[in-house]
N, CA, C, O and CB atoms as a CASP TS submission, in Angstrom:
PFRMAT TS
TARGET T0000
AUTHOR 0000-0000-0000
METHOD Language model
MODEL 1
PARENT N/A
ATOM      1  N   MET     1      38.473   1.803  36.153  1.00  0.00           N
ATOM      2  CA  MET     1      38.939   0.440  35.993  1.00  0.00           C
ATOM      3  C   MET     1      38.413  -0.455  37.118  1.00  0.00           C
ATOM      4  O   MET     1      37.924  -1.554  36.856  1.00  0.00           O
ATOM      5  CB  MET     1      40.466   0.406  35.957  1.00  0.00           C
ATOM      6  N   ILE     2      38.511   0.008  38.361  1.00  0.00           N
ATOM      7  CA  ILE     2      38.010  -0.787  39.481  1.00  0.00           C
ATOM      8  C   ILE     2      36.498  -0.951  39.357  1.00  0.00           C
ATOM      9  O   ILE     2      35.968  -2.030  39.622  1.00  0.00           O
ATOM     10  CB  ILE     2      38.378  -0.127  40.837  1.00  0.00           C
ATOM     11  N   ASN     3      35.798   0.114  38.954  1.00  0.00           N
ATOM     12  CA  ASN     3      34.353   0.010  38.758  1.00  0.00           C
ATOM     13  C   ASN     3      34.012  -0.993  37.673  1.00  0.00           C
ATOM     14  O   ASN     3      33.024  -1.719  37.790  1.00  0.00           O
ATOM     15  CB  ASN     3      33.765   1.370  38.410  1.00  0.00           C
ATOM     16  N   ASP     4      34.819  -1.046  36.611  1.00  0.00           N
ATOM     17  CA  ASP     4      34.591  -2.020  35.539  1.00  0.00           C
ATOM     18  C   ASP     4      34.693  -3.442  36.070  1.00  0.00           C
ATOM     19  O   ASP     4      33.894  -4.306  35.708  1.00  0.00           O
ATOM     20  CB  ASP     4      35.596  -1.811  34.397  1.00  0.00           C
ATOM     21  N   ILE     5      35.673  -3.681  36.925  1.00  0.00           N
ATOM     22  CA  ILE     5      35.847  -5.006  37.527  1.00  0.00           C
ATOM     23  C   ILE     5      34.662  -5.340  38.413  1.00  0.00           C
ATOM     24  O   ILE     5      34.160  -6.463  38.389  1.00  0.00           O
ATOM     25  CB  ILE     5      37.153  -5.073  38.339  1.00  0.00           C
ATOM     26  N   LYS     6      34.208  -4.353  39.209  1.00  0.00           N
ATOM     27  CA  LYS     6      33.067  -4.560  40.092  1.00  0.00           C
ATOM     28  C   LYS     6      31.818  -4.873  39.283  1.00  0.00           C
ATOM     29  O   LYS     6      31.069  -5.787  39.628  1.00  0.00           O
ATOM     30  CB  LYS     6      32.836  -3.329  40.975  1.00  0.00           C
ATOM     31  N   ILE     7      31.587  -4.126  38.217  1.00  0.00           N
ATOM     32  CA  ILE     7      30.412  -4.347  37.369  1.00  0.00           C
ATOM     33  C   ILE     7      30.479  -5.722  36.724  1.00  0.00           C
ATOM     34  O   ILE     7      29.485  -6.448  36.691  1.00  0.00           O
ATOM     35  CB  ILE     7      30.305  -3.255  36.286  1.00  0.00           C
ATOM     36  N   GLU     8      31.657  -6.081  36.210  1.00  0.00           N
ATOM     37  CA  GLU     8      31.832  -7.398  35.593  1.00  0.00           C
ATOM     38  C   GLU     8      31.553  -8.500  36.607  1.00  0.00           C
ATOM     39  O   GLU     8      30.903  -9.494  36.282  1.00  0.00           O
ATOM     40  CB  GLU     8      33.256  -7.548  35.021  1.00  0.00           C
ATOM     41  N   SER     9      32.039  -8.329  37.828  1.00  0.00           N
ATOM     42  CA  SER     9      31.806  -9.294  38.890  1.00  0.00           C
ATOM     43  C   SER     9      30.313  -9.423  39.182  1.00  0.00           C
ATOM     44  O   SER     9      29.803 -10.532  39.341  1.00  0.00           O
ATOM     45  CB  SER     9      32.564  -8.888  40.157  1.00  0.00           C
ATOM     46  N   ASN    10      29.611  -8.286  39.251  1.00  0.00           N
ATOM     47  CA  ASN    10      28.168  -8.315  39.498  1.00  0.00           C
ATOM     48  C   ASN    10      27.423  -8.990  38.362  1.00  0.00           C
ATOM     49  O   ASN    10      26.473  -9.735  38.601  1.00  0.00           O
ATOM     50  CB  ASN    10      27.635  -6.904  39.697  1.00  0.00           C
ATOM     51  N   VAL    11      27.840  -8.739  37.134  1.00  0.00           N
ATOM     52  CA  VAL    11      27.217  -9.387  35.974  1.00  0.00           C
ATOM     53  C   VAL    11      27.383 -10.900  36.088  1.00  0.00           C
ATOM     54  O   VAL    11      26.447 -11.654  35.824  1.00  0.00           O
ATOM     55  CB  VAL    11      27.838  -8.865  34.641  1.00  0.00           C
ATOM     56  N   GLU    12      28.564 -11.334  36.476  1.00  0.00           N
ATOM     57  CA  GLU    12      28.818 -12.768  36.633  1.00  0.00           C
ATOM     58  C   GLU    12      27.953 -13.352  37.738  1.00  0.00           C
ATOM     59  O   GLU    12      27.416 -14.450  37.589  1.00  0.00           O
ATOM     60  CB  GLU    12      30.300 -13.023  36.933  1.00  0.00           C
ATOM     61  N   LEU    13      27.811 -12.626  38.855  1.00  0.00           N
ATOM     62  CA  LEU    13      26.977 -13.104  39.962  1.00  0.00           C
ATOM     63  C   LEU    13      25.516 -13.207  39.530  1.00  0.00           C
ATOM     64  O   LEU    13      24.840 -14.182  39.859  1.00  0.00           O
ATOM     65  CB  LEU    13      27.106 -12.168  41.181  1.00  0.00           C
ATOM     66  N   ILE    14      25.029 -12.218  38.804  1.00  0.00           N
ATOM     67  CA  ILE    14      23.648 -12.250  38.324  1.00  0.00           C
ATOM     68  C   ILE    14      23.455 -13.405  37.357  1.00  0.00           C
ATOM     69  O   ILE    14      22.417 -14.066  37.380  1.00  0.00           O
ATOM     70  CB  ILE    14      23.272 -10.918  37.649  1.00  0.00           C
ATOM     71  N   ALA    15      24.427 -13.652  36.520  1.00  0.00           N
ATOM     72  CA  ALA    15      24.339 -14.750  35.544  1.00  0.00           C
ATOM     73  C   ALA    15      24.249 -16.111  36.231  1.00  0.00           C
ATOM     74  O   ALA    15      23.719 -17.063  35.660  1.00  0.00           O
ATOM     75  CB  ALA    15      25.551 -14.724  34.604  1.00  0.00           C
ATOM     76  N   LYS    16      24.760 -16.202  37.443  1.00  0.00           N
ATOM     77  CA  LYS    16      24.744 -17.473  38.174  1.00  0.00           C
ATOM     78  C   LYS    16      23.430 -17.720  38.925  1.00  0.00           C
ATOM     79  O   LYS    16      23.225 -18.796  39.486  1.00  0.00           O
ATOM     80  CB  LYS    16      25.895 -17.509  39.153  1.00  0.00           C
ATOM     81  N   LEU    17      22.543 -16.720  38.933  1.00  0.00           N
ATOM     82  CA  LEU    17      21.261 -16.922  39.594  1.00  0.00           C
ATOM     83  C   LEU    17      20.441 -17.965  38.838  1.00  0.00           C
ATOM     84  O   LEU    17      20.459 -18.014  37.608  1.00  0.00           O
ATOM     85  CB  LEU    17      20.484 -15.591  39.696  1.00  0.00           C
ATOM     86  N   ALA    18      19.729 -18.790  39.587  1.00  0.00           N
ATOM     87  CA  ALA    18      18.805 -19.748  38.969  1.00  0.00           C
ATOM     88  C   ALA    18      17.687 -18.964  38.292  1.00  0.00           C
ATOM     89  O   ALA    18      17.477 -17.792  38.603  1.00  0.00           O
ATOM     90  CB  ALA    18      18.224 -20.753  40.031  1.00  0.00           C
ATOM     91  N   SER    19      16.983 -19.589  37.387  1.00  0.00           N
ATOM     92  CA  SER    19      15.963 -18.879  36.609  1.00  0.00           C
ATOM     93  C   SER    19      14.900 -18.234  37.499  1.00  0.00           C
ATOM     94  O   SER    19      14.507 -17.093  37.253  1.00  0.00           O
ATOM     95  CB  SER    19      15.299 -19.836  35.629  1.00  0.00           C
ATOM     96  N   ARG    20      14.431 -18.936  38.519  1.00  0.00           N
ATOM     97  CA  ARG    20      13.419 -18.375  39.421  1.00  0.00           C
ATOM     98  C   ARG    20      14.011 -17.230  40.229  1.00  0.00           C
ATOM     99  O   ARG    20      13.344 -16.222  40.461  1.00  0.00           O
ATOM    100  CB  ARG    20      12.863 -19.463  40.365  1.00  0.00           C
ATOM    101  N   GLU    21      15.257 -17.379  40.658  1.00  0.00           N
ATOM    102  CA  GLU    21      15.926 -16.300  41.383  1.00  0.00           C
ATOM    103  C   GLU    21      16.043 -15.063  40.506  1.00  0.00           C
ATOM    104  O   GLU    21      15.851 -13.944  40.980  1.00  0.00           O
ATOM    105  CB  GLU    21      17.315 -16.748  41.860  1.00  0.00           C
ATOM    106  N   ARG    22      16.356 -15.256  39.239  1.00  0.00           N
ATOM    107  CA  ARG    22      16.475 -14.127  38.312  1.00  0.00           C
ATOM    108  C   ARG    22      15.123 -13.459  38.096  1.00  0.00           C
ATOM    109  O   ARG    22      15.043 -12.235  37.991  1.00  0.00           O
ATOM    110  CB  ARG    22      17.053 -14.592  36.966  1.00  0.00           C
ATOM    111  N   GLU    23      14.065 -14.255  38.030  1.00  0.00           N
ATOM    112  CA  GLU    23      12.727 -13.679  37.881  1.00  0.00           C
ATOM    113  C   GLU    23      12.383 -12.800  39.085  1.00  0.00           C
ATOM    114  O   GLU    23      11.864 -11.695  38.924  1.00  0.00           O
ATOM    115  CB  GLU    23      11.672 -14.795  37.717  1.00  0.00           C
ATOM    116  N   VAL    24      12.673 -13.292  40.279  1.00  0.00           N
ATOM    117  CA  VAL    24      12.407 -12.519  41.494  1.00  0.00           C
ATOM    118  C   VAL    24      13.288 -11.276  41.524  1.00  0.00           C
ATOM    119  O   VAL    24      12.820 -10.190  41.866  1.00  0.00           O
ATOM    120  CB  VAL    24      12.647 -13.382  42.759  1.00  0.00           C
ATOM    121  N   PHE    25      14.560 -11.430  41.166  1.00  0.00           N
ATOM    122  CA  PHE    25      15.483 -10.292  41.078  1.00  0.00           C
ATOM    123  C   PHE    25      14.902  -9.218  40.164  1.00  0.00           C
ATOM    124  O   PHE    25      14.845  -8.047  40.540  1.00  0.00           O
ATOM    125  CB  PHE    25      16.873 -10.747  40.560  1.00  0.00           C
ATOM    126  N   ASP    26      14.474  -9.607  38.976  1.00  0.00           N
ATOM    127  CA  ASP    26      13.915  -8.656  38.008  1.00  0.00           C
ATOM    128  C   ASP    26      12.692  -7.937  38.576  1.00  0.00           C
ATOM    129  O   ASP    26      12.538  -6.728  38.405  1.00  0.00           O
ATOM    130  CB  ASP    26      13.540  -9.381  36.708  1.00  0.00           C
ATOM    131  N   CYS    27      11.835  -8.683  39.243  1.00  0.00           N
ATOM    132  CA  CYS    27      10.632  -8.080  39.829  1.00  0.00           C
ATOM    133  C   CYS    27      10.996  -7.075  40.926  1.00  0.00           C
ATOM    134  O   CYS    27      10.427  -5.985  40.990  1.00  0.00           O
ATOM    135  CB  CYS    27       9.709  -9.176  40.401  1.00  0.00           C
ATOM    136  N   ILE    28      11.937  -7.443  41.780  1.00  0.00           N
ATOM    137  CA  ILE    28      12.348  -6.554  42.868  1.00  0.00           C
ATOM    138  C   ILE    28      12.902  -5.254  42.311  1.00  0.00           C
ATOM    139  O   ILE    28      12.513  -4.172  42.752  1.00  0.00           O
ATOM    140  CB  ILE    28      13.396  -7.237  43.763  1.00  0.00           C
ATOM    141  N   VAL    29      13.804  -5.350  41.346  1.00  0.00           N
ATOM    142  CA  VAL    29      14.432  -4.134  40.819  1.00  0.00           C
ATOM    143  C   VAL    29      13.452  -3.293  40.006  1.00  0.00           C
ATOM    144  O   VAL    29      13.718  -2.127  39.715  1.00  0.00           O
ATOM    145  CB  VAL    29      15.635  -4.496  39.957  1.00  0.00           C
ATOM    146  N   ASN    30      12.326  -3.886  39.646  1.00  0.00           N
ATOM    147  CA  ASN    30      11.274  -3.120  38.978  1.00  0.00           C
ATOM    148  C   ASN    30      10.230  -2.605  39.965  1.00  0.00           C
ATOM    149  O   ASN    30       9.157  -2.150  39.571  1.00  0.00           O
ATOM    150  CB  ASN    30      10.599  -3.975  37.915  1.00  0.00           C
ATOM    151  N   GLY    31      10.561  -2.684  41.251  1.00  0.00           N
ATOM    152  CA  GLY    31       9.739  -2.064  42.286  1.00  0.00           C
ATOM    153  C   GLY    31       8.543  -2.853  42.767  1.00  0.00           C
ATOM    154  O   GLY    31       7.686  -2.306  43.462  1.00  0.00           O
ATOM    155  N   MET    32       8.463  -4.118  42.416  1.00  0.00           N
ATOM    156  CA  MET    32       7.322  -4.921  42.842  1.00  0.00           C
ATOM    157  C   MET    32       7.471  -5.354  44.292  1.00  0.00           C
ATOM    158  O   MET    32       8.579  -5.599  44.770  1.00  0.00           O
ATOM    159  CB  MET    32       7.165  -6.144  41.943  1.00  0.00           C
ATOM    160  N   ARG    33       6.356  -5.445  44.977  1.00  0.00           N
ATOM    161  CA  ARG    33       6.319  -5.917  46.362  1.00  0.00           C
ATOM    162  C   ARG    33       6.171  -7.440  46.368  1.00  0.00           C
ATOM    163  O   ARG    33       5.852  -8.058  45.353  1.00  0.00           O
ATOM    164  CB  ARG    33       5.150  -5.242  47.153  1.00  0.00           C
ATOM    165  N   THR    34       6.411  -8.018  47.538  1.00  0.00           N
ATOM    166  CA  THR    34       6.400  -9.477  47.681  1.00  0.00           C
ATOM    167  C   THR    34       5.107 -10.093  47.165  1.00  0.00           C
ATOM    168  O   THR    34       5.147 -11.053  46.395  1.00  0.00           O
ATOM    169  CB  THR    34       6.603  -9.863  49.136  1.00  0.00           C
ATOM    170  N   LYS    35       3.968  -9.559  47.576  1.00  0.00           N
ATOM    171  CA  LYS    35       2.689 -10.134  47.145  1.00  0.00           C
ATOM    172  C   LYS    35       2.518 -10.011  45.632  1.00  0.00           C
ATOM    173  O   LYS    35       2.030 -10.939  44.986  1.00  0.00           O
ATOM    174  CB  LYS    35       1.516  -9.443  47.867  1.00  0.00           C
ATOM    175  N   GLU    36       2.912  -8.885  45.070  1.00  0.00           N
ATOM    176  CA  GLU    36       2.811  -8.691  43.621  1.00  0.00           C
ATOM    177  C   GLU    36       3.683  -9.696  42.872  1.00  0.00           C
ATOM    178  O   GLU    36       3.282 -10.244  41.845  1.00  0.00           O
ATOM    179  CB  GLU    36       3.215  -7.257  43.242  1.00  0.00           C
ATOM    180  N   ILE    37       4.878  -9.924  43.403  1.00  0.00           N
ATOM    181  CA  ILE    37       5.783 -10.900  42.773  1.00  0.00           C
ATOM    182  C   ILE    37       5.167 -12.282  42.827  1.00  0.00           C
ATOM    183  O   ILE    37       5.170 -13.015  41.838  1.00  0.00           O
ATOM    184  CB  ILE    37       7.169 -10.904  43.467  1.00  0.00           C
ATOM    185  N   GLY    38       4.635 -12.637  43.997  1.00  0.00           N
ATOM    186  CA  GLY    38       3.989 -13.935  44.150  1.00  0.00           C
ATOM    187  C   GLY    38       2.839 -14.122  43.177  1.00  0.00           C
ATOM    188  O   GLY    38       2.694 -15.176  42.558  1.00  0.00           O
ATOM    189  N   ASP    39       2.021 -13.078  43.050  1.00  0.00           N
ATOM    190  CA  ASP    39       0.887 -13.151  42.115  1.00  0.00           C
ATOM    191  C   ASP    39       1.378 -13.308  40.677  1.00  0.00           C
ATOM    192  O   ASP    39       0.840 -14.115  39.918  1.00  0.00           O
ATOM    193  CB  ASP    39       0.003 -11.890  42.236  1.00  0.00           C
ATOM    194  N   LYS    40       2.390 -12.542  40.308  1.00  0.00           N
ATOM    195  CA  LYS    40       2.905 -12.591  38.936  1.00  0.00           C
ATOM    196  C   LYS    40       3.517 -13.951  38.611  1.00  0.00           C
ATOM    197  O   LYS    40       3.307 -14.495  37.526  1.00  0.00           O
ATOM    198  CB  LYS    40       3.943 -11.493  38.723  1.00  0.00           C
ATOM    199  N   LEU    41       4.278 -14.494  39.567  1.00  0.00           N
ATOM    200  CA  LEU    41       4.999 -15.751  39.322  1.00  0.00           C
ATOM    201  C   LEU    41       4.224 -16.987  39.784  1.00  0.00           C
ATOM    202  O   LEU    41       4.695 -18.117  39.654  1.00  0.00           O
ATOM    203  CB  LEU    41       6.341 -15.714  40.020  1.00  0.00           C
ATOM    204  N   ASN    42       3.025 -16.747  40.326  1.00  0.00           N
ATOM    205  CA  ASN    42       2.173 -17.828  40.806  1.00  0.00           C
ATOM    206  C   ASN    42       2.854 -18.662  41.899  1.00  0.00           C
ATOM    207  O   ASN    42       2.819 -19.892  41.879  1.00  0.00           O
ATOM    208  CB  ASN    42       1.777 -18.725  39.646  1.00  0.00           C
ATOM    209  N   ILE    43       3.470 -17.958  42.845  1.00  0.00           N
ATOM    210  CA  ILE    43       4.080 -18.610  44.004  1.00  0.00           C
ATOM    211  C   ILE    43       3.640 -17.868  45.266  1.00  0.00           C
ATOM    212  O   ILE    43       3.191 -16.724  45.198  1.00  0.00           O
ATOM    213  CB  ILE    43       5.645 -18.636  43.884  1.00  0.00           C
ATOM    214  N   LYS    44       3.771 -18.522  46.405  1.00  0.00           N
ATOM    215  CA  LYS    44       3.347 -17.926  47.672  1.00  0.00           C
ATOM    216  C   LYS    44       4.317 -16.825  48.109  1.00  0.00           C
ATOM    217  O   LYS    44       5.509 -16.881  47.806  1.00  0.00           O
ATOM    218  CB  LYS    44       3.242 -19.008  48.765  1.00  0.00           C
ATOM    219  N   PRO    45       3.796 -15.828  48.822  1.00  0.00           N
ATOM    220  CA  PRO    45       4.663 -14.760  49.324  1.00  0.00           C
ATOM    221  C   PRO    45       5.840 -15.273  50.171  1.00  0.00           C
ATOM    222  O   PRO    45       6.937 -14.718  50.113  1.00  0.00           O
ATOM    223  CB  PRO    45       3.841 -13.792  50.145  1.00  0.00           C
ATOM    224  N   ASN    46       5.607 -16.327  50.949  1.00  0.00           N
ATOM    225  CA  ASN    46       6.714 -16.896  51.747  1.00  0.00           C
ATOM    226  C   ASN    46       7.815 -17.451  50.848  1.00  0.00           C
ATOM    227  O   ASN    46       8.998 -17.350  51.172  1.00  0.00           O
ATOM    228  CB  ASN    46       6.192 -18.011  52.680  1.00  0.00           C
ATOM    229  N   THR    47       7.426 -18.031  49.731  1.00  0.00           N
ATOM    230  CA  THR    47       8.402 -18.543  48.770  1.00  0.00           C
ATOM    231  C   THR    47       9.183 -17.388  48.158  1.00  0.00           C
ATOM    232  O   THR    47      10.398 -17.477  47.978  1.00  0.00           O
ATOM    233  CB  THR    47       7.705 -19.370  47.665  1.00  0.00           C
ATOM    234  N   VAL    48       8.481 -16.303  47.838  1.00  0.00           N
ATOM    235  CA  VAL    48       9.145 -15.110  47.309  1.00  0.00           C
ATOM    236  C   VAL    48      10.179 -14.614  48.318  1.00  0.00           C
ATOM    237  O   VAL    48      11.311 -14.303  47.947  1.00  0.00           O
ATOM    238  CB  VAL    48       8.109 -13.990  46.990  1.00  0.00           C
ATOM    239  N   SER    49       9.797 -14.539  49.579  1.00  0.00           N
ATOM    240  CA  SER    49      10.714 -14.062  50.629  1.00  0.00           C
ATOM    241  C   SER    49      11.944 -14.955  50.748  1.00  0.00           C
ATOM    242  O   SER    49      13.059 -14.463  50.919  1.00  0.00           O
ATOM    243  CB  SER    49       9.989 -13.996  51.980  1.00  0.00           C
ATOM    244  N   THR    50      11.741 -16.259  50.657  1.00  0.00           N
ATOM    245  CA  THR    50      12.860 -17.198  50.730  1.00  0.00           C
ATOM    246  C   THR    50      13.806 -17.006  49.545  1.00  0.00           C
ATOM    247  O   THR    50      15.024 -16.962  49.718  1.00  0.00           O
ATOM    248  CB  THR    50      12.343 -18.647  50.770  1.00  0.00           C
ATOM    249  N   ILE    51      13.245 -16.895  48.352  1.00  0.00           N
ATOM    250  CA  ILE    51      14.067 -16.694  47.154  1.00  0.00           C
ATOM    251  C   ILE    51      14.798 -15.363  47.239  1.00  0.00           C
ATOM    252  O   ILE    51      15.964 -15.264  46.856  1.00  0.00           O
ATOM    253  CB  ILE    51      13.200 -16.748  45.877  1.00  0.00           C
ATOM    254  N   LYS    52      14.116 -14.346  47.740  1.00  0.00           N
ATOM    255  CA  LYS    52      14.725 -13.018  47.891  1.00  0.00           C
ATOM    256  C   LYS    52      15.952 -13.084  48.804  1.00  0.00           C
ATOM    257  O   LYS    52      16.979 -12.470  48.515  1.00  0.00           O
ATOM    258  CB  LYS    52      13.696 -12.012  48.455  1.00  0.00           C
ATOM    259  N   LYS    53      15.841 -13.829  49.904  1.00  0.00           N
ATOM    260  CA  LYS    53      16.977 -13.992  50.822  1.00  0.00           C
ATOM    261  C   LYS    53      18.156 -14.652  50.112  1.00  0.00           C
ATOM    262  O   LYS    53      19.305 -14.259  50.314  1.00  0.00           O
ATOM    263  CB  LYS    53      16.564 -14.829  52.053  1.00  0.00           C
ATOM    264  N   VAL    54      17.876 -15.641  49.291  1.00  0.00           N
ATOM    265  CA  VAL    54      18.928 -16.340  48.546  1.00  0.00           C
ATOM    266  C   VAL    54      19.598 -15.376  47.561  1.00  0.00           C
ATOM    267  O   VAL    54      20.824 -15.348  47.447  1.00  0.00           O
ATOM    268  CB  VAL    54      18.343 -17.571  47.792  1.00  0.00           C
ATOM    269  N   VAL    55      18.788 -14.593  46.857  1.00  0.00           N
ATOM    270  CA  VAL    55      19.317 -13.617  45.903  1.00  0.00           C
ATOM    271  C   VAL    55      20.200 -12.602  46.625  1.00  0.00           C
ATOM    272  O   VAL    55      21.297 -12.290  46.161  1.00  0.00           O
ATOM    273  CB  VAL    55      18.164 -12.897  45.160  1.00  0.00           C
ATOM    274  N   PHE    56      19.728 -12.092  47.752  1.00  0.00           N
ATOM    275  CA  PHE    56      20.512 -11.133  48.537  1.00  0.00           C
ATOM    276  C   PHE    56      21.850 -11.741  48.947  1.00  0.00           C
ATOM    277  O   PHE    56      22.890 -11.089  48.850  1.00  0.00           O
ATOM    278  CB  PHE    56      19.727 -10.686  49.787  1.00  0.00           C
ATOM    279  N   ARG    57      21.818 -12.987  49.402  1.00  0.00           N
ATOM    280  CA  ARG    57      23.055 -13.653  49.843  1.00  0.00           C
ATOM    281  C   ARG    57      24.013 -13.825  48.671  1.00  0.00           C
ATOM    282  O   ARG    57      25.204 -13.536  48.788  1.00  0.00           O
ATOM    283  CB  ARG    57      22.739 -15.029  50.478  1.00  0.00           C
ATOM    284  N   LYS    58      23.494 -14.293  47.548  1.00  0.00           N
ATOM    285  CA  LYS    58      24.355 -14.540  46.384  1.00  0.00           C
ATOM    286  C   LYS    58      24.960 -13.251  45.827  1.00  0.00           C
ATOM    287  O   LYS    58      26.089 -13.254  45.336  1.00  0.00           O
ATOM    288  CB  LYS    58      23.562 -15.245  45.290  1.00  0.00           C
ATOM    289  N   LEU    59      24.210 -12.154  45.905  1.00  0.00           N
ATOM    290  CA  LEU    59      24.702 -10.884  45.368  1.00  0.00           C
ATOM    291  C   LEU    59      25.350 -10.007  46.446  1.00  0.00           C
ATOM    292  O   LEU    59      25.784  -8.886  46.179  1.00  0.00           O
ATOM    293  CB  LEU    59      23.558 -10.125  44.707  1.00  0.00           C
ATOM    294  N   LYS    60      25.403 -10.540  47.659  1.00  0.00           N
ATOM    295  CA  LYS    60      26.081  -9.865  48.776  1.00  0.00           C
ATOM    296  C   LYS    60      25.510  -8.484  49.067  1.00  0.00           C
ATOM    297  O   LYS    60      26.242  -7.506  49.219  1.00  0.00           O
ATOM    298  CB  LYS    60      27.560  -9.743  48.483  1.00  0.00           C
ATOM    299  N   VAL    61      24.176  -8.430  49.140  1.00  0.00           N
ATOM    300  CA  VAL    61      23.484  -7.194  49.497  1.00  0.00           C
ATOM    301  C   VAL    61      22.508  -7.477  50.635  1.00  0.00           C
ATOM    302  O   VAL    61      22.218  -8.631  50.952  1.00  0.00           O
ATOM    303  CB  VAL    61      22.741  -6.594  48.267  1.00  0.00           C
ATOM    304  N   ASP    62      22.009  -6.407  51.239  1.00  0.00           N
ATOM    305  CA  ASP    62      21.057  -6.601  52.323  1.00  0.00           C
ATOM    306  C   ASP    62      19.818  -5.708  52.218  1.00  0.00           C
ATOM    307  O   ASP    62      18.987  -5.686  53.126  1.00  0.00           O
ATOM    308  CB  ASP    62      21.737  -6.353  53.630  1.00  0.00           C
ATOM    309  N   THR    63      19.697  -4.980  51.118  1.00  0.00           N
ATOM    310  CA  THR    63      18.507  -4.151  50.908  1.00  0.00           C
ATOM    311  C   THR    63      18.109  -4.151  49.436  1.00  0.00           C
ATOM    312  O   THR    63      18.915  -4.452  48.555  1.00  0.00           O
ATOM    313  CB  THR    63      18.757  -2.709  51.393  1.00  0.00           C
ATOM    314  N   ASN    64      16.851  -3.806  49.193  1.00  0.00           N
ATOM    315  CA  ASN    64      16.376  -3.675  47.820  1.00  0.00           C
ATOM    316  C   ASN    64      17.118  -2.563  47.088  1.00  0.00           C
ATOM    317  O   ASN    64      17.380  -2.668  45.890  1.00  0.00           O
ATOM    318  CB  ASN    64      14.871  -3.406  47.799  1.00  0.00           C
ATOM    319  N   ILE    65      17.456  -1.498  47.811  1.00  0.00           N
ATOM    320  CA  ILE    65      18.164  -0.363  47.202  1.00  0.00           C
ATOM    321  C   ILE    65      19.519  -0.822  46.650  1.00  0.00           C
ATOM    322  O   ILE    65      19.882  -0.475  45.527  1.00  0.00           O
ATOM    323  CB  ILE    65      18.361   0.783  48.238  1.00  0.00           C
ATOM    324  N   LYS    66      20.258  -1.595  47.435  1.00  0.00           N
ATOM    325  CA  LYS    66      21.559  -2.093  46.979  1.00  0.00           C
ATOM    326  C   LYS    66      21.395  -3.032  45.789  1.00  0.00           C
ATOM    327  O   LYS    66      22.212  -3.031  44.868  1.00  0.00           O
ATOM    328  CB  LYS    66      22.291  -2.815  48.123  1.00  0.00           C
ATOM    329  N   LEU    67      20.343  -3.822  45.817  1.00  0.00           N
ATOM    330  CA  LEU    67      20.055  -4.715  44.692  1.00  0.00           C
ATOM    331  C   LEU    67      19.770  -3.886  43.442  1.00  0.00           C
ATOM    332  O   LEU    67      20.246  -4.204  42.352  1.00  0.00           O
ATOM    333  CB  LEU    67      18.853  -5.647  45.016  1.00  0.00           C
ATOM    334  N   TYR    68      18.992  -2.828  43.612  1.00  0.00           N
ATOM    335  CA  TYR    68      18.682  -1.933  42.489  1.00  0.00           C
ATOM    336  C   TYR    68      19.950  -1.272  41.947  1.00  0.00           C
ATOM    337  O   TYR    68      20.114  -1.137  40.734  1.00  0.00           O
ATOM    338  CB  TYR    68      17.669  -0.853  42.926  1.00  0.00           C
ATOM    339  N   LYS    69      20.845  -0.861  42.847  1.00  0.00           N
ATOM    340  CA  LYS    69      22.096  -0.217  42.413  1.00  0.00           C
ATOM    341  C   LYS    69      22.937  -1.169  41.557  1.00  0.00           C
ATOM    342  O   LYS    69      23.541  -0.753  40.569  1.00  0.00           O
ATOM    343  CB  LYS    69      22.913   0.252  43.639  1.00  0.00           C
ATOM    344  N   ILE    70      22.970  -2.444  41.942  1.00  0.00           N
ATOM    345  CA  ILE    70      23.693  -3.435  41.139  1.00  0.00           C
ATOM    346  C   ILE    70      23.059  -3.542  39.755  1.00  0.00           C
ATOM    347  O   ILE    70      23.756  -3.545  38.741  1.00  0.00           O
ATOM    348  CB  ILE    70      23.697  -4.820  41.843  1.00  0.00           C
ATOM    349  N   ALA    71      21.736  -3.628  39.724  1.00  0.00           N
ATOM    350  CA  ALA    71      21.026  -3.738  38.446  1.00  0.00           C
ATOM    351  C   ALA    71      21.294  -2.502  37.582  1.00  0.00           C
ATOM    352  O   ALA    71      21.459  -2.602  36.366  1.00  0.00           O
ATOM    353  CB  ALA    71      19.501  -3.912  38.681  1.00  0.00           C
ATOM    354  N   GLN    72      21.332  -1.348  38.227  1.00  0.00           N
ATOM    355  CA  GLN    72      21.595  -0.101  37.506  1.00  0.00           C
ATOM    356  C   GLN    72      23.022  -0.079  36.953  1.00  0.00           C
ATOM    357  O   GLN    72      23.238   0.285  35.797  1.00  0.00           O
ATOM    358  CB  GLN    72      21.367   1.109  38.430  1.00  0.00           C
ATOM    359  N   GLU    73      23.983  -0.467  37.777  1.00  0.00           N
ATOM    360  CA  GLU    73      25.376  -0.517  37.337  1.00  0.00           C
ATOM    361  C   GLU    73      25.570  -1.468  36.162  1.00  0.00           C
ATOM    362  O   GLU    73      26.404  -1.228  35.288  1.00  0.00           O
ATOM    363  CB  GLU    73      26.272  -0.934  38.488  1.00  0.00           C
ATOM    364  N   CYS    74      24.805  -2.534  36.149  1.00  0.00           N
ATOM    365  CA  CYS    74      24.906  -3.533  35.076  1.00  0.00           C
ATOM    366  C   CYS    74      23.980  -3.206  33.911  1.00  0.00           C
ATOM    367  O   CYS    74      23.834  -4.000  32.981  1.00  0.00           O
ATOM    368  CB  CYS    74      24.582  -4.924  35.617  1.00  0.00           C
ATOM    369  N   GLN    75      23.365  -2.047  33.968  1.00  0.00           N
ATOM    370  CA  GLN    75      22.454  -1.565  32.920  1.00  0.00           C
ATOM    371  C   GLN    75      21.290  -2.515  32.662  1.00  0.00           C
ATOM    372  O   GLN    75      20.915  -2.772  31.518  1.00  0.00           O
ATOM    373  CB  GLN    75      23.219  -1.352  31.632  1.00  0.00           C
ATOM    374  N   LEU    76      20.725  -3.032  33.760  1.00  0.00           N
ATOM    375  CA  LEU    76      19.580  -3.936  33.653  1.00  0.00           C
ATOM    376  C   LEU    76      18.255  -3.214  33.905  1.00  0.00           C
ATOM    377  O   LEU    76      17.181  -3.784  33.712  1.00  0.00           O
ATOM    378  CB  LEU    76      19.734  -5.090  34.635  1.00  0.00           C
ATOM    379  N   VAL    77      18.343  -1.963  34.336  1.00  0.00           N
ATOM    380  CA  VAL    77      17.130  -1.135  34.535  1.00  0.00           C
ATOM    381  C   VAL    77      17.359   0.223  33.921  1.00  0.00           C
ATOM    382  O   VAL    77      16.475   1.079  33.970  1.00  0.00           O
ATOM    383  CB  VAL    77      16.772  -0.991  36.050  1.00  0.00           C
TER
END
């Protein structure tokens, strides 16, 4: 039950990401590196890093692994 609440909360947090933030989130959880994300989305690596920091803050994580775990819990990967 507590896990269900946590997952629901994470789903809500992911839903609140801006479209570009969600694109970066998806790329990160699919194992892409900053330069690869920048190339795919046609943005500079520094922009990717800035967006990544925002995503981490909004989802209350501090590593790619934790971000991946959230995506896994929400069945996004």
